C-alpha positions in Angstrom: 42.0 -10.0 103.3 44.2 -12.2 105.5 41.3 -14.4 106.4 40.4 -14.9 102.7 44.0 -15.8 101.8 44.1 -18.4 104.7 40.9 -19.9 103.4 42.4 -20.2 100.0 45.4 -21.9 101.4 43.5 -24.5 103.4 41.2 -25.4 100.5 44.1 -25.7 98.1 46.1 -27.8 100.6 43.2 -30.4 100.7 43.0 -30.5 96.9 46.8 -30.9 96.6 46.9 -33.6 99.2 44.2 -35.5 97.4 45.9 -35.3 94.0 49.3 -36.1 95.3 48.9 -39.7 96.5 51.5 -41.0 94.1 55.2 -41.3 95.3 56.3 -39.0 92.4 54.8 -36.0 94.3 55.9 -36.8 97.7 58.5 -34.0 97.9 56.1 -31.5 96.5 53.4 -32.5 98.9 55.8 -32.3 101.9 56.9 -28.8 100.9 53.4 -27.7 100.3 52.4 -28.9 103.8 55.3 -27.0 105.3 54.1 -23.9 103.5 50.6 -24.2 104.9 52.0 -24.6 108.4 54.4 -21.6 108.1 51.6 -19.4 106.7 49.4 -20.4 109.7 52.1 -19.1 112.0 52.5 -15.9 110.0 56.0 -16.9 108.8 55.0 -15.6 105.4 58.5 -15.5 103.7 59.2 -19.1 104.9 55.7 -20.2 103.7 56.3 -18.6 100.2 59.7 -20.4 99.9 58.1 -23.7 100.8 55.3 -23.3 98.2 57.8 -22.4 95.6 59.8 -25.5 96.4 56.6 -27.5 96.0 56.0 -25.8 92.6 59.6 -26.6 91.5 59.0 -30.4 92.3 55.5 -30.4 90.7 54.4 -27.3 88.8 50.8 -26.9 90.0 48.9 -23.7 90.1 47.9 -24.2 93.7 51.5 -24.1 94.9 52.6 -21.0 93.0 49.3 -19.1 93.8 49.8 -19.7 97.5 53.4 -18.6 97.2 52.1 -15.3 95.7 49.6 -14.8 98.5 52.4 -15.5 101.1 54.8 -13.0 99.4 52.0 -10.4 99.5 51.5 -10.9 103.2 55.3 -10.5 103.6 55.0 -7.2 101.8 57.3 -8.5 99.0 55.2 -7.2 96.1 57.8 -7.8 93.4 58.1 -11.5 94.3 54.3 -11.8 94.7 53.9 -10.4 91.1 56.4 -12.9 89.8 54.4 -15.8 91.3 51.0 -14.4 90.3 52.3 -14.2 86.7 53.3 -17.9 86.9 49.9 -18.8 88.5 48.1 -17.1 85.7 49.8 -19.3 83.2 49.1 -22.5 85.3 46.2 -24.8 85.8 44.2 -22.7 88.3 40.4 -22.9 88.5 38.6 -20.0 87.0 37.7 -18.2 90.3 41.3 -18.3 91.5 42.6 -17.5 88.0 40.5 -14.4 87.9 41.7 -13.3 91.3 45.3 -14.0 90.3 44.9 -11.7 87.3 43.3 -9.0 89.4 46.1 -9.1 92.0 48.8 -9.1 89.2 47.3 -6.1 87.5 47.2 -4.2 90.7 50.8 -5.0 91.5 52.1 -4.2 88.0 50.5 -0.7 88.2 53.2 0.2 90.8 56.0 -2.1 89.8 58.5 -2.2 86.9 59.2 -5.3 84.9 62.5 -6.4 83.3 62.4 -8.7 80.3 65.8 -10.2 80.2 67.1 -11.9 77.0 70.4 -13.2 75.7 72.2 -16.5 74.9 70.2 -19.6 76.0 73.3 -20.9 77.8 73.7 -17.7 79.8 72.6 -17.2 83.4 71.5 -14.0 85.1 71.0 -12.4 88.5 69.2 -9.2 89.4 67.4 -8.1 92.6 65.7 -11.3 94.0 65.7 -13.3 90.8 68.3 -15.5 89.0 68.2 -18.3 86.4 68.3 -19.0 82.7 67.1 -17.0 79.8 64.7 -15.6 78.6 63.2 -14.4 81.9 60.8 -11.8 83.2 61.1 -10.4 86.7 59.1 -7.7 88.6 61.1 -5.2 90.6 60.4 -2.0 92.4 61.0 1.1 90.3 64.6 2.2 90.3 68.1 1.5 88.9 69.5 -2.0 88.7 72.5 -4.0 87.3 71.8 -7.3 85.6 74.8 -9.6 86.1 75.2 -12.2 83.4 77.5 -15.2 83.2 78.3 -17.1 80.1 79.2 -20.7 79.1 82.9 -19.8 78.5 83.2 -18.5 82.1 83.1 -14.8 81.2 80.6 -12.4 82.7 79.1 -9.0 82.1 77.0 -6.3 83.9 74.2 -4.4 82.3 72.7 -1.3 83.9 68.9 -0.8 83.5 66.2 1.5 84.9 62.8 0.0 85.9 59.9 2.3 85.5 56.4 2.0 87.2 53.8 0.2 85.1 56.4 -0.4 82.4 58.4 -3.2 80.9 62.1 -2.7 80.1 64.0 -5.1 77.8 67.5 -6.0 78.7 69.7 -7.9 76.2 72.7 -9.5 78.0 74.2 -10.8 74.8 77.9 -10.1 75.1 79.2 -7.4 72.8 81.0 -8.9 69.9 84.8 -8.3 70.1 86.2 -7.5 66.7 89.7 -8.9 66.4 91.7 -7.1 63.8 94.0 -9.3 61.7 97.6 -8.4 62.3 99.1 -6.1 59.8 101.5 -7.8 57.3 105.2 -7.1 57.8 106.4 -4.2 55.7 107.8 -5.2 52.4 111.5 -4.9 52.1 112.7 -1.9 50.2 113.5 -2.9 46.6 115.0 -1.0 43.8 113.6 -1.3 40.4 115.6 -2.6 37.5 116.3 -0.6 34.4 117.7 2.9 34.2 117.2 3.7 37.9 117.8 0.2 39.3 120.8 -1.3 41.0 122.5 -1.8 37.7 123.0 2.0 37.4 125.4 2.1 40.5 128.5 1.8 38.3 127.1 4.5 36.0 126.5 6.8 39.0 130.1 6.2 40.2 131.4 6.8 36.7 129.5 10.1 36.5 131.1 11.2 39.8 134.5 10.1 38.5 133.9 12.1 35.3 132.9 15.1 37.4 136.1 14.8 39.4 138.2 14.6 36.2 136.3 17.6 34.7 136.8 19.5 37.9 140.5 18.8 37.8 140.7 19.9 34.2 138.7 23.0 35.1 141.2 23.8 37.9 144.1 23.4 35.5 142.5 25.7 32.9 141.8 28.2 35.7 145.4 28.2 36.7 146.5 28.6 33.0 144.0 31.5 32.7 145.4 33.2 35.7 149.0 32.7 34.4 148.1 34.2 31.0 146.5 37.2 32.6 149.5 37.7 34.8 151.9 37.4 31.9 149.9 40.0 29.9 150.0 42.5 32.7 153.8 42.0 33.3 154.8 42.1 29.5 152.4 45.0 28.7 151.4 43.1 25.6 147.9 44.6 24.8 147.6 43.0 21.4 144.2 41.5 20.2 145.7 38.0 19.9 147.0 38.0 23.5 143.6 39.3 24.7 141.7 36.6 22.7 144.0 33.9 24.1 143.3 34.9 27.7 139.6 35.2 27.1 139.4 31.8 25.4 141.1 30.2 28.4 138.6 31.8 30.8 135.6 30.6 28.7 137.0 27.0 28.6 137.6 27.2 32.3 134.0 28.2 32.9 132.8 25.4 30.6 134.9 22.8 32.4 133.6 23.9 35.8 130.0 23.8 34.7 130.5 20.4 33.1 132.1 19.1 36.3 129.2 20.3 38.3 126.6 18.8 35.9 128.3 15.4 35.5 129.4 15.0 39.2 126.0 16.4 40.4 124.1 13.8 38.4 126.2 11.0 39.8 125.8 12.2 43.4 122.0 12.7 42.9 121.7 9.1 41.7 123.6 7.8 44.7 121.5 9.8 47.2 118.0 9.3 45.7 118.2 5.9 44.0 120.8 4.0 45.9 120.2 5.5 49.4 123.9 6.5 49.8 124.7 9.2 52.3 127.1 11.6 50.7 129.2 14.2 52.4 131.3 16.8 50.6 134.1 19.1 51.9 135.9 21.9 50.2 139.3 23.0 51.4 142.2 25.0 50.2 143.2 23.5 46.9 141.2 20.3 47.6 137.7 18.9 47.2 136.7 15.8 49.2 133.6 13.5 48.6 132.7 10.9 51.1 129.9 8.3 50.7 128.4 5.8 53.1 126.5 2.8 51.7 
């Protein structure tokens, strides 16, 4: 097989030299000749690199086909498959084209292939390959990380598994970053107008004042009731009229206390729930204190 490959190289070298007389192909011809010389000295990796350089200057099937043969001789099957694939798509003569297809099929039976896609402006690198997108690269079966760089300077890594005789697609499009709009600032607490709005603050205070007055009146009635009961006990007057008078004072005392609680409680409830006032109450001997913080 090595003899056959060398014969292909020599024949193609003569064809390339004959078709590369123009100055536009000087660099390609020079690289091609270096490849032939390196191959003759069994420097197969060096030969393959020279043939690829010739192909880059002037994309002829002869150059990339010889590069594939050189990589095969260097036991770099994945690189050889890459170059055979490019040779199949080139201007090879039928006999060399058929051989390139045969060699590529044999190699792909044991290799994996990564089909890398993404933004046209992105660049990638994985295993032995790097470049622009889209791109197909042959690799030995196993796990790989495709590194991508983007036009804005950012980069990303994408893990992928290559399987024998299979093709795995890798999309290196960066994941879209969803930026949430900032939440609007909380609305200031407002108090509605009308019955429960700010205009009711004087009414709330008036209710509390009324409750205090009613409470004072209830206390006065309570004292009068106690005095009346004490006088009845001391005088011994058990008449119906004296009893009715004491009972009436007690009833009005209860009414006054209930009224004080209802009126004052309504005012305090309005301050606490509607006007957000902190209210503290204290009950002491003969006194009732109410303290509010606005």
